[in-house]
C-alpha positions as CSV (number, residue, x, y, z in Angstrom):
1,X,-31.7,-325.1,-94.4
2,X,-32.6,-321.5,-94.8
3,X,-33.1,-321.8,-98.5
4,X,-35.7,-324.5,-97.7
5,X,-37.3,-322.4,-95.0
6,X,-37.6,-319.3,-97.2
7,X,-38.0,-320.9,-100.6
8,X,-34.6,-319.4,-101.6
9,X,-35.9,-315.8,-101.1
10,X,-33.6,-314.9,-98.2
11,X,-30.3,-313.6,-99.5
12,X,-27.1,-313.1,-97.5
13,X,-24.2,-310.6,-97.9
14,X,-20.7,-311.5,-96.7
15,X,-19.1,-309.3,-94.1
16,X,-15.7,-307.8,-94.8
17,X,-12.7,-309.8,-94.0
18,X,-11.5,-309.2,-91.3
19,X,-15.0,-309.5,-90.0
20,X,-14.1,-308.8,-86.3
21,X,-11.7,-306.4,-84.7
22,X,-10.5,-307.0,-81.1
23,X,-9.6,-303.7,-79.4
24,X,-7.7,-303.8,-76.2
25,X,-6.7,-301.1,-73.8
26,X,-7.3,-297.4,-73.1
27,X,-6.9,-294.8,-75.9
28,X,-3.3,-294.0,-75.0
29,X,-2.3,-297.7,-75.3
30,X,-4.8,-299.2,-77.6
31,X,-4.0,-302.4,-79.6
32,X,-6.3,-303.6,-82.4
33,X,-6.2,-307.2,-83.7
34,X,-8.1,-308.1,-86.9
35,X,-9.9,-311.4,-86.9
36,X,-10.2,-313.1,-90.4
37,X,-12.4,-315.9,-91.5
38,X,-10.9,-318.8,-93.4
39,X,-9.7,-322.1,-92.1
40,X,-6.0,-321.2,-92.8
41,X,-6.2,-317.4,-92.9
42,X,-7.6,-317.1,-89.3
43,X,-4.5,-318.7,-87.7
44,X,-2.1,-317.4,-90.3
45,X,-3.0,-313.8,-89.7
46,X,-2.9,-314.3,-85.9
47,X,0.7,-315.5,-86.2
48,X,1.7,-312.3,-87.9
49,X,0.6,-310.3,-84.9
50,X,2.0,-312.8,-82.4
51,X,5.4,-313.9,-83.6
52,X,6.8,-316.7,-81.4
53,X,3.3,-317.9,-80.5
54,X,2.9,-320.2,-83.5
55,X,2.7,-323.4,-81.4
56,X,0.1,-321.9,-79.1
57,X,-2.0,-320.8,-82.1
58,X,-1.7,-324.2,-83.8
59,X,-2.7,-326.0,-80.6
60,X,-5.7,-323.7,-80.1
61,X,-6.9,-324.4,-83.6
62,X,-6.5,-328.2,-83.1
63,X,-8.5,-328.1,-79.9
64,X,-11.2,-325.8,-81.3
65,X,-11.7,-327.9,-84.4
66,X,-11.7,-331.3,-82.6
67,X,-14.2,-330.1,-80.0
68,X,-16.4,-328.2,-82.4
69,X,-16.6,-330.9,-85.0
70,X,-17.6,-333.4,-82.3
71,X,-20.9,-331.6,-81.6
72,X,-22.8,-334.3,-83.4
73,X,-22.6,-336.4,-80.3
74,X,-24.6,-333.7,-78.5
75,X,-27.4,-334.3,-81.1
76,X,-27.1,-338.0,-80.6
77,X,-27.7,-337.8,-76.8
78,X,-30.9,-335.8,-77.4
79,X,-32.2,-338.2,-80.1
80,X,-31.5,-341.7,-78.8
81,X,-34.0,-343.3,-76.4
82,X,-33.7,-342.1,-72.9
83,X,-32.5,-345.4,-71.4
84,X,-29.6,-345.5,-74.0
85,X,-28.8,-341.8,-73.3
86,X,-28.6,-342.6,-69.6
87,X,-26.4,-345.6,-70.2
88,X,-24.0,-343.5,-72.2
89,X,-23.9,-340.8,-69.5
90,X,-23.7,-342.9,-66.4
91,X,-21.1,-345.4,-67.7
92,X,-18.9,-342.5,-68.8
93,X,-19.0,-343.6,-72.4
94,X,-20.4,-340.2,-73.6
95,X,-17.2,-338.5,-72.3
96,X,-14.9,-341.2,-73.6
97,X,-16.4,-341.3,-77.0
98,X,-16.8,-337.5,-77.5
99,X,-14.1,-334.9,-77.3
100,X,-16.8,-332.3,-77.2
101,X,-18.0,-333.6,-73.8
102,X,-14.5,-334.1,-72.6
103,X,-13.7,-330.5,-73.1
104,X,-17.2,-329.2,-72.1
105,X,-16.3,-329.1,-68.4
106,X,-13.1,-327.0,-69.0
107,X,-13.5,-323.3,-69.1
108,X,-12.1,-321.1,-71.9
109,X,-9.8,-319.3,-69.4
110,X,-8.4,-322.7,-68.2
111,X,-7.6,-324.0,-71.6
112,X,-6.3,-320.7,-73.1
113,X,-4.0,-320.0,-70.1
114,X,-2.3,-323.4,-70.6
115,X,-1.5,-322.5,-74.2
116,X,0.2,-319.1,-73.8
117,X,1.6,-316.6,-71.3
118,X,0.8,-313.7,-73.7
119,X,-2.1,-311.8,-72.2
120,X,-3.2,-310.1,-75.4
121,X,-3.2,-313.4,-77.2
122,X,-5.2,-315.0,-74.4
123,X,-7.7,-312.1,-74.8
124,X,-7.9,-312.7,-78.6
125,X,-8.4,-316.4,-78.1
126,X,-11.3,-315.6,-75.8
127,X,-12.8,-312.3,-77.1
128,X,-16.1,-313.7,-78.5
129,X,-17.5,-314.8,-75.2
130,X,-20.1,-312.0,-75.5
131,X,-21.7,-314.0,-78.3
132,X,-23.0,-316.6,-75.8
133,X,-23.0,-314.5,-72.6
134,X,-20.5,-316.1,-70.1
135,X,-17.2,-314.8,-68.9
136,X,-14.3,-316.9,-70.2
137,X,-13.7,-318.3,-66.7
138,X,-17.3,-319.6,-66.6
139,X,-17.7,-320.5,-70.3
140,X,-17.4,-324.0,-71.7
141,X,-14.6,-324.4,-74.1
142,X,-16.8,-326.7,-76.2
143,X,-19.4,-323.9,-76.6
144,X,-16.6,-321.5,-77.5
145,X,-15.2,-324.0,-80.1
146,X,-18.6,-324.2,-81.8
147,X,-18.5,-320.5,-82.3
148,X,-14.9,-320.3,-83.6
149,X,-15.7,-323.1,-86.1
150,X,-18.9,-321.4,-87.2
151,X,-17.0,-318.3,-88.3
152,X,-14.0,-320.1,-89.9
153,X,-16.2,-320.4,-93.0
154,X,-17.2,-316.7,-93.0
155,X,-19.6,-314.2,-91.5
156,X,-22.8,-313.0,-93.3
157,X,-25.7,-310.5,-92.9
158,X,-29.3,-310.9,-94.3
159,X,-29.8,-308.5,-97.1
160,X,-32.6,-306.1,-96.1
161,X,-32.0,-306.6,-92.4
162,X,-32.9,-309.2,-89.8
163,X,-36.6,-308.7,-90.3
164,X,-36.2,-310.4,-93.8
165,X,-35.7,-313.7,-92.0
166,X,-39.3,-313.8,-90.6
167,X,-40.7,-312.0,-93.7
168,X,-39.6,-314.8,-96.0
169,X,-40.5,-317.6,-93.7
170,X,-44.1,-316.6,-93.1
171,X,-45.4,-317.5,-96.6
172,X,-43.8,-321.0,-96.3
173,X,-45.6,-321.5,-92.9
174,X,-48.9,-320.3,-94.4
175,X,-48.5,-322.4,-97.6
176,X,-48.2,-325.5,-95.3
177,X,-51.5,-324.6,-93.7
178,X,-50.1,-322.8,-90.7
179,X,-50.7,-319.3,-89.3
180,X,-48.4,-316.8,-87.7
181,X,-50.0,-314.7,-85.0
182,X,-48.8,-311.5,-83.4
183,X,-50.1,-309.7,-80.4
184,X,-51.5,-313.0,-79.3
185,X,-49.7,-313.8,-76.0
186,X,-49.9,-317.4,-74.8
187,X,-50.8,-317.3,-71.1
188,X,-50.9,-321.0,-70.4
189,X,-50.6,-324.5,-72.0
190,X,-53.8,-326.6,-71.8
191,X,-53.8,-330.1,-70.5
192,X,-56.3,-332.9,-70.1
193,X,-56.8,-335.1,-67.0
194,X,-54.1,-337.5,-68.2
195,X,-51.4,-334.6,-68.1
196,X,-51.3,-334.5,-71.9
197,X,-50.9,-331.2,-73.7
198,X,-54.0,-330.4,-75.8
199,X,-53.4,-326.8,-76.9
200,X,-52.8,-323.3,-75.6
201,X,-54.7,-320.4,-74.1
202,X,-54.1,-317.2,-76.1
203,X,-55.1,-313.7,-74.9
204,X,-57.1,-311.6,-77.4
205,X,-57.3,-308.3,-75.5
206,X,-58.8,-309.3,-72.2
207,X,-60.5,-312.4,-73.7
208,X,-59.0,-315.9,-73.3
209,X,-59.1,-318.0,-76.6
210,X,-58.4,-321.7,-76.4
211,X,-56.5,-323.1,-79.4
212,X,-56.6,-326.9,-79.4
213,X,-53.9,-329.0,-81.0
214,X,-52.6,-332.6,-81.0
215,X,-49.2,-331.3,-79.7
216,X,-47.6,-328.1,-78.4
217,X,-44.1,-327.1,-79.3
218,X,-42.7,-324.3,-77.1
219,X,-39.9,-321.9,-78.2
220,X,-40.6,-319.7,-75.2
221,X,-37.6,-321.1,-73.4
222,X,-37.4,-323.7,-70.6
223,X,-38.0,-321.2,-67.8
224,X,-41.1,-319.6,-69.4
225,X,-42.5,-322.9,-70.5
226,X,-42.0,-324.7,-67.1
227,X,-42.4,-321.9,-64.6
228,X,-45.1,-319.7,-66.2
229,X,-47.1,-321.7,-68.7
230,X,-47.7,-325.0,-66.7
231,X,-50.3,-325.4,-64.0
232,X,-48.7,-325.4,-60.5
233,X,-49.3,-329.1,-59.9
234,X,-47.4,-330.0,-63.1
235,X,-44.6,-327.5,-62.4
236,X,-44.0,-329.4,-59.1
237,X,-43.3,-332.8,-60.9
238,X,-39.8,-334.1,-59.9
239,X,-38.9,-334.6,-63.6
240,X,-39.7,-331.0,-64.4
241,X,-37.8,-329.7,-61.3
242,X,-34.8,-331.9,-62.2
243,X,-34.5,-330.2,-65.6
244,X,-34.9,-326.7,-64.1
245,X,-32.3,-327.5,-61.5
246,X,-29.8,-328.2,-64.3
247,X,-30.3,-324.8,-66.0
248,X,-30.0,-321.2,-64.9
249,X,-30.9,-317.9,-66.4
250,X,-28.3,-316.4,-68.7
251,X,-26.7,-312.9,-68.2
252,X,-28.8,-309.8,-68.7
253,X,-28.2,-307.9,-72.0
254,X,-27.8,-304.2,-72.5
255,X,-28.3,-302.8,-76.0
256,X,-27.6,-299.2,-77.2
257,X,-29.2,-298.1,-80.5
258,X,-27.6,-295.1,-82.4
259,X,-29.1,-293.3,-85.4
260,X,-26.5,-291.2,-87.2
261,X,-26.4,-288.5,-89.8
262,X,-24.0,-289.5,-92.6
263,X,-23.2,-292.4,-94.9
264,X,-20.9,-295.3,-93.9
265,X,-18.1,-293.6,-95.8
266,X,-18.7,-290.3,-94.0
267,X,-18.6,-292.1,-90.6
268,X,-15.8,-294.6,-91.3
269,X,-18.2,-297.6,-90.9
270,X,-17.7,-301.0,-92.6
271,X,-19.4,-304.4,-92.8
272,X,-17.6,-305.7,-89.7
273,X,-17.8,-305.9,-85.9
274,X,-15.7,-304.4,-83.1
275,X,-15.1,-306.0,-79.7
276,X,-13.8,-303.2,-77.4
277,X,-12.3,-304.0,-74.0
278,X,-10.8,-301.7,-71.5
279,X,-7.9,-304.1,-71.1
280,X,-6.8,-307.7,-71.8
281,X,-7.8,-309.1,-68.4
282,X,-11.3,-310.0,-69.6
283,X,-12.6,-312.0,-66.6
284,X,-11.5,-309.4,-64.1
285,X,-13.1,-306.6,-66.2
286,X,-16.5,-308.2,-66.4
287,X,-16.5,-309.4,-62.8
288,X,-15.7,-306.0,-61.4
289,X,-18.2,-304.3,-63.6
290,X,-21.1,-306.7,-62.7
291,X,-20.3,-306.6,-59.0
292,X,-20.1,-302.9,-58.9
293,X,-22.6,-300.2,-57.9
294,X,-24.9,-299.7,-60.9
295,X,-24.3,-295.9,-61.3
296,X,-20.5,-296.4,-61.1
297,X,-20.6,-299.4,-63.5
298,X,-22.7,-297.3,-65.9
299,X,-20.0,-294.7,-66.1
300,X,-17.3,-297.2,-67.1
301,X,-18.6,-300.1,-69.3
302,X,-15.5,-302.2,-69.9
303,X,-16.7,-304.3,-72.8
304,X,-18.6,-303.4,-75.8
305,X,-19.7,-305.1,-79.1
306,X,-20.2,-302.5,-81.9
307,X,-21.7,-303.2,-85.3
308,X,-23.3,-301.2,-88.0
309,X,-26.4,-303.0,-89.5
310,X,-26.7,-300.2,-92.1
311,X,-23.1,-300.7,-93.3
312,X,-23.6,-304.4,-93.6
313,X,-26.8,-304.1,-95.7
314,X,-26.2,-303.3,-99.5
315,X,-29.8,-302.1,-99.8
316,X,-29.6,-299.6,-96.9
317,X,-28.4,-296.6,-98.8
318,X,-31.3,-296.6,-101.3
319,X,-33.9,-297.0,-98.5
320,X,-32.3,-294.4,-96.0
321,X,-29.9,-292.2,-98.0
322,X,-27.5,-290.2,-95.9
323,X,-28.3,-292.1,-92.6
324,X,-26.5,-294.8,-90.7
325,X,-27.1,-297.0,-87.6
326,X,-25.0,-298.6,-84.9
327,X,-26.0,-301.4,-82.6
328,X,-24.0,-301.8,-79.4
329,X,-24.3,-304.7,-76.9
330,X,-22.9,-305.3,-73.5
331,X,-23.9,-307.0,-70.2
332,X,-26.0,-305.6,-67.4
333,X,-27.4,-307.0,-64.2
334,X,-31.1,-307.5,-64.2
335,X,-31.1,-306.4,-60.5
336,X,-29.8,-303.0,-61.5
337,X,-33.2,-302.3,-63.2
338,X,-35.6,-304.6,-61.4
339,X,-37.3,-301.9,-59.4
340,X,-38.8,-300.5,-62.6
341,X,-40.0,-303.8,-64.1
342,X,-43.7,-303.3,-63.4
343,X,-43.8,-299.7,-64.7
344,X,-45.3,-298.9,-68.1
345,X,-42.6,-299.6,-70.7
346,X,-42.8,-296.1,-72.2
347,X,-42.9,-294.3,-68.9
348,X,-40.6,-295.9,-66.3
349,X,-39.8,-292.7,-64.5
350,X,-37.1,-290.1,-64.2
351,X,-34.6,-292.2,-62.2
352,X,-34.7,-295.0,-64.8
353,X,-34.2,-292.6,-67.7
354,X,-31.3,-291.0,-65.9
355,X,-29.6,-294.3,-65.3
356,X,-30.0,-295.2,-69.0
357,X,-28.5,-291.9,-69.9
358,X,-25.4,-292.5,-67.9
359,X,-24.9,-295.8,-69.8
360,X,-25.5,-294.0,-73.1
361,X,-23.1,-291.2,-72.4
362,X,-20.2,-293.3,-71.2
363,X,-20.6,-295.8,-74.1
364,X,-20.8,-293.0,-76.7
365,X,-17.5,-291.7,-75.4
366,X,-15.9,-295.1,-76.1
367,X,-17.5,-295.3,-79.5
368,X,-16.2,-291.9,-80.5
369,X,-12.7,-292.7,-79.3
370,X,-12.6,-295.8,-81.6
371,X,-14.5,-294.2,-84.5
372,X,-13.1,-290.7,-84.7
373,X,-15.4,-289.7,-87.6
374,X,-18.4,-290.2,-85.3
375,X,-18.9,-287.0,-83.3
376,X,-21.8,-285.8,-81.1
377,X,-23.3,-283.6,-83.7
378,X,-23.7,-286.7,-86.0
379,X,-25.9,-288.5,-83.3
380,X,-29.5,-288.0,-84.3
381,X,-30.9,-290.7,-82.0
382,X,-29.7,-292.7,-79.0
383,X,-31.6,-295.0,-76.7
384,X,-30.8,-298.0,-74.5
385,X,-32.6,-301.3,-74.1
386,X,-32.0,-302.7,-70.6
387,X,-32.7,-306.2,-69.2
388,X,-36.2,-305.2,-68.3
389,X,-36.7,-304.0,-71.9
390,X,-35.7,-307.5,-73.0
391,X,-38.3,-309.0,-70.6
392,X,-41.0,-306.8,-72.1
393,X,-40.3,-307.3,-75.8
394,X,-38.9,-310.8,-76.0
395,X,-40.2,-312.4,-72.8
396,X,-36.8,-313.0,-71.3
397,X,-37.4,-313.8,-67.6
398,X,-34.2,-312.1,-66.3
399,X,-33.4,-309.9,-69.3
400,X,-31.2,-312.5,-70.9
401,X,-30.7,-312.5,-74.7
402,X,-29.2,-315.9,-75.1
403,X,-31.8,-318.0,-73.2
404,X,-30.5,-320.3,-70.5
405,X,-26.9,-319.8,-69.2
406,X,-24.1,-321.3,-71.3
407,X,-21.6,-322.1,-68.5
408,X,-19.7,-325.4,-68.2
409,X,-22.6,-327.3,-66.5
410,X,-24.9,-326.6,-69.4
411,X,-22.7,-328.8,-71.6
412,X,-22.3,-331.8,-69.4
413,X,-23.4,-335.1,-70.9
414,X,-26.0,-335.5,-68.2
415,X,-27.6,-332.1,-68.8
416,X,-27.7,-332.7,-72.6
417,X,-29.3,-336.1,-72.2
418,X,-31.9,-334.8,-69.8
419,X,-32.9,-331.5,-71.4
420,X,-34.2,-332.7,-74.7
421,X,-37.1,-331.9,-77.0
422,X,-39.4,-334.4,-75.3
423,X,-40.6,-333.1,-71.9
424,X,-41.9,-335.2,-69.0
425,X,-45.5,-334.3,-70.2
426,X,-47.0,-336.1,-73.2
427,X,-47.4,-334.0,-76.4
428,X,-45.4,-331.1,-75.1
429,X,-42.0,-330.4,-76.7
430,X,-39.2,-327.9,-76.4
431,X,-37.4,-326.3,-79.3
432,X,-35.0,-323.4,-80.0
433,X,-31.8,-322.3,-78.2
434,X,-32.5,-323.8,-74.8
435,X,-32.7,-327.3,-76.4
436,X,-29.4,-326.9,-78.3
437,X,-27.3,-323.7,-78.0
438,X,-27.9,-320.0,-78.3
439,X,-28.1,-317.7,-81.3
440,X,-29.7,-318.0,-84.7
441,X,-27.8,-321.1,-85.9
442,X,-28.1,-322.7,-82.4
443,X,-31.9,-322.2,-82.3
444,X,-32.1,-323.6,-85.9
445,X,-30.2,-326.7,-84.7
446,X,-32.6,-326.9,-81.8
447,X,-35.5,-326.9,-84.2
448,X,-34.0,-329.6,-86.3
449,X,-33.5,-331.7,-83.2
450,X,-37.1,-331.2,-82.1
451,X,-38.4,-332.0,-85.6
452,X,-36.3,-335.1,-85.6
453,X,-37.9,-336.4,-82.4
454,X,-41.5,-335.6,-83.6
455,X,-41.0,-337.1,-87.1
456,X,-38.9,-340.0,-85.9
457,X,-36.2,-339.3,-88.4
458,X,-32.9,-337.6,-88.3
459,X,-33.4,-334.2,-89.9
460,X,-29.8,-333.2,-89.3
461,X,-28.7,-336.0,-91.6
462,X,-31.5,-335.0,-94.0
463,X,-30.2,-331.5,-94.1
464,X,-26.6,-332.6,-94.8
465,X,-27.8,-334.9,-97.6
466,X,-29.9,-332.2,-99.1
467,X,-26.9,-329.8,-99.0
468,X,-24.7,-332.3,-100.8
469,X,-27.4,-333.0,-103.4
470,X,-27.9,-329.2,-104.0
471,X,-24.2,-328.7,-104.3
472,X,-24.0,-331.4,-107.0
473,X,-26.9,-329.9,-108.9
474,X,-25.3,-326.4,-108.7
475,X,-22.0,-327.8,-109.9
476,X,-23.6,-329.5,-112.9
477,X,-25.3,-326.2,-113.8
478,X,-22.0,-324.4,-113.7
């Protein structure tokens, strides 16, 4: 799909294997478990660290693969006509026919706790919940299965950095007669008297410019689209309110950006990721942290995703010799920062900066304890992006980075049949991660689903057929 969207110009570099490391416990009792990609290697390596748990690991793999590979039924519910989708939901056939939907209502914690009594293994089974933003006790096992299956075939990084994705897509859009605009915020969707979308209103400085179009496809997310871009009378439509009632805002994201002096070798950085937890009781850790006083929680962040974009990119050293970067991600409550949301983004006041600094200092201590070659004198730059930073730069209503919440209710058959690319308003469509699931691959699947509806052909099947055809051609060349 990406070769088509970038004319083969976007190149990917595989991450190291193990691509993830799960770190549990305080420095004096720290356990590190490497996570390997590979359909057989992933479970085989786990069995080495957890002797006697072979049956639990095998059953976990069986459930993950069966649920993950059944995701096609989720596409089907969004593509078939609404009456058929409703029939499949309300007769219970959707759940009976699809293991994905049968497991969707079960939480990760519920399933994992039935498999083993080993608390570290439970944590290792559940560790990647930060990739979609729900605690294991709230997360759908089916969503979790999609993620595990996704990485069984490997983890990759775009050569040149994430900006290369957009850079190589723009010429394809322009070649097809499209245009990519920046600094042109859409402030509302335009409708005619028949409640049909006819274009958008774009702000050019203080001036409103109307861009007319035969249809409008929104990737702004379901909340922005329905709650901010529609006229009040259309927002109030029962069908719109029903969809909004089925979804809720995802968790707020906290990002820490580190600029370091030294090469990846100097700093002990590799092309991999670290998931660092204060202990193995993941649900309790996150629950206590998010319910805590913000200053106290900032002093002790119990979960952290750590990655080095510079170490993953083979072109980095020639572009920025002797320098390295770290990106760190965790959760944070939007409400902790809400009082500063209307301040100027570059000058939110002393109290805000002091709160960010507490987060930065405590997180840096954790990083230095896991990466001993990173010391304070190596830190050239550090800054934090809070939930209100996310609202400013990516338009996330509550500072979320994964769109709508990915809890168990999101993956019910009814929700998936109702929230689909077609909206209750003619010529207005939804695309991206709120239509399917979060993340880059999830948003891409949302785009294929939306395109399928508009073109009245199954683009998912087209993509699979194209992949097979390309593989055959490549095999002949070899």
